[in-house]
N, C-alpha and C positions, 0 to 999 in steps of 0.2 A: 147867375141863376140856378147853378148846382146847389151853392151855399143856401140860397133861398128855399129850394125845396127840401133840402136837409133839415133846415130849422122847423118848417112846418111838420116834418114827419117826427122830430123830436117833441113837439109841441103835443101832437096828438097821442104819444106815448108816455107823457109826463105825468108824475104823481102829484105835482105843486101847482097845476093849474087846469081848469077846464078847458076844453079845446077852442070853444068859441070866443071866449076873452083872450086867450092866448094868441090866437090867430089875428084877431083885431089890434092888439097891441103890436104884433109883428108887422102888420100892414102900416100902422102907424109910424113904426120904426123905418119902413122904406120911404115914406114921405118925408120924415126928418133927414134921411140920408141924401134924398133928392135935392132938397134945399138947403143942405148944410147947416142944420141947424144945431150946431155944436159950439162950445161945451154943453152938455146938460147933465142933469142930475136923475139917478134911478134909485130904486129901493130894492134892497136885498135884506130879507128877514127884518130886524129892528135898526137897520143901518141905512145910510145914505151913500152913495157912489157916483163920484163925479167922473165922466169920461169927456175926452176932448176930441175924439173922432169915433167913426163908426166901425169900432173893434167887433170882432166875431163874439168874443166873450160878453161884451155889452148887449149884443143882440139878443142872447140867451137870457141875460139878467132881465132885459126890458119885457121879454114875453112871458118868461116862467118864473122869475124871482129866484127862489132857491133851486137852480137848474138842476144842481145834483141833491134832489130833495133827500134821497135815502142817507147818503154819506154825510151830507151836511146836517141833518137832523140826529143822525147817530153821534156825531163828533159833539154837538151841543149837549146831547143827553148824558153821554160819558163825562164830559166836563162839568156838568152841574152837580154830579155827585160827591166830588172832591176837588180840593185846591190841586191844581194841575198846571203842567207847561205844555202848550202846542206848539210844534215846530212846523212852518208852512216852508217847503223847499219848492222854489219855484212860484213864488207868490203871486206873480202877475200884478195886476192892478189893485189884488186886495180882497177879493171876494170871500175866500175861507178865512183869512186874517180877520175881517170885519165880524164875520158870524161867530168865530171863536171867541174874539175879544168882547162880545156880548155878555159873556159870562164873568162877571167882575173880579171873580178870585182866581181866574186864569191868567198866566203870563204867557204872551204869544211872542215867538221869535220869527221873523218873516225873512226869508232870503230871497232876493231878487238881482240878478246879475246885470242886465241891461239898464243903463243909465237912465234913458227915457221912461221906459216902464217904472223903474224904481222912483223916480220922480212922481208918477202918478200914484205910486203905492204910498208913498208918504204923504201926499196931498189929501188921498181919502183917510189915512189914519188921523190927520189932523182935523179933517173935515167933521169927524165923529168924536172927536176929543178923547181918543182912546190912550190913556196914559199907560196901560197895561202891555202896550206893543213896543218891541225892539225891532227896528228894520234895519237891515244889513245889505248893503250893495255888494254882495258876494255870490259867487258860484260855490257850491258845494261838489266835493270830488273826493278821490282817494288819496290825495295828498295835497299839501300846501304848495302854492305856486301861483301860474297864470295859465289861462285857457284861452284859446280862439274862439270868438263867439260871432254868430252872424249879426249883422247890423242893417236889418231891412227896414226901411223908413216906413212907418204907419203899422207896423207888424207886432203884434202882442205875443207872438210864439218864435221869437229868435231863438236859438239853440247852441249848444257846444258844438263845435267843428270837430269831428272825430280826425284823428292823426291820418294824414295822407289826402284827405279831402280838400278839395277847392271851391270856394264860393266867390261871390262878388264883393260886396261890401263886408267887412269885418272888422272887428275890434279885439283887443285883448282885455279880459276881466280877471281879477283875482280871485283865486280859488282856495278854500280851507276845507280840511277835514272835519266833519260834524262833531266828533268826539273831543278836537281840541278846542273848537268854539265853545261847547257845553262847558268845558273845563274852565274856560276863561271867564264864562258868564256865571258860573257857580248854578247852572241848571240842569235838570234832569229831564230828559225828551219824553214825557210820558205818552203824548200821541203826536204821531207824525204823518204829514202828508207829503208825497213826492210826486211832482208833476215837472218833468226836466227833458222831456222830447228826447227820449232814448239815451240818456245819461245815467239811467238808473243804477247800473251795476256798480259804476265808480262811486256814486252817493253811497251806497249801501256799503261799500268796501270801506268808507270813511267812518262807519259807525263803531267798529272794533267792539270793544267790551261794553259799550252803552246798549247794545241789541237787546240784552235781556231786561233793561230796566224800560223799555218802550213797551206800553200795553197793547196799541193798535198801530198798523202803519196802512194808510190809504196811500195805493201806489199805481200810477198809471203803467200799463205794461206789465201788470202783474200775473197775468196768465201765461207769460213766456217762461221758458225752461229754466233759464239762467236765474231769474228772480224766485222761483220757485224752489230751487235747490239751495240757494242763499237762505231763504226763510225756513225751510226744513232743518238745515244744519244749526241756525241759529235758535231753534226751539218754537217756531211760530207754525200755527195750524192755518189751512187756507188752501187756495185763495177762495174766500168767502164773497158773497153778495148781500148787502143789508137790505132787508125789506122792512122799512122802519114801522108803518102801520100795523104790520104783523108782529112786529118785535122779534123778528127772526133773521138769523144769518144763515144763508142757503148756499148750496154749491151751483145754483142757477142764476143767470142774469137777471136783473129787472126788466119790467117792460122797456123802459128807456136805459140802454145800456149805462152804467157808472163803473168807475174804476173798483177793481178787486180790494178786498180788504183781508189783511192778516193780522191774526190775534195771537199774542203770545200764550203758550199753553197753559201757563198759572194764572193768566186773568180770566179764562172761560168760566171758572166756578164764580168769580166776581160778577162776570155779566149776567149769569144765571140768576144770581141773588138780586139783580137789578130787573128781573123779569125780561130779560133780553136773550134768547136762546140760540143754539147752533143747532142744526139739523143737517145729518150727514146725507140724506137722501131727500129729493123733492116730495112735497106734500101736497 
């Protein structure tokens, strides 16, 4: 019930759908869940997304489509201006991966550590015939090796188990540094999305000298002091919040909260040339 009410509140605040159609879609989703009508296909932007069970992220996509309307459209906007590489860290079943790969000249590298979720990611990339996507069944961290990872059946939000913590079911997943993987693939991470359920600091530590080559980083937990300190030291401005319809980056959240955005200081003038501006104070 809590999740149901939370989704209704998100729909009411969303920029991607009118309230009535969004609520109707969500009610239809509850019927689908009750009668176990899975697998099914959903639409997100210009892509199809297959889900085999009632995942929380699937409920958002079903009701709102581009559920992170501002960040997802900002990503497509910047990718459309030049041939680029997008790194999707914590790709889950592929929502951001599919949206980015709709831009034909974009190379997408998607990381998803959990084997079952990774299988769904690969299925969705194949379903859409996206030859510009590289899927890697890896976790990113501060060093190469292995990490303990939760293994909750049916959950799309399994996560790295921090040292000293204990959980029920778990497995071990391989981990790599992002800079090492990019060197091997011979790619430059122009734009990066990080959604790793509390493992952000270790992922950022694996950037090393690549940080200055990345123009925009979308990051869950980006308002935390640890992430902000890393960004400042690496030459990034933020945290910003994209307000896409207004073509603005503002220091205040959107109506429906989305993850913060950090912009490399040298890329701000380029954004302004694209008619996307950053404003220091609310307007």
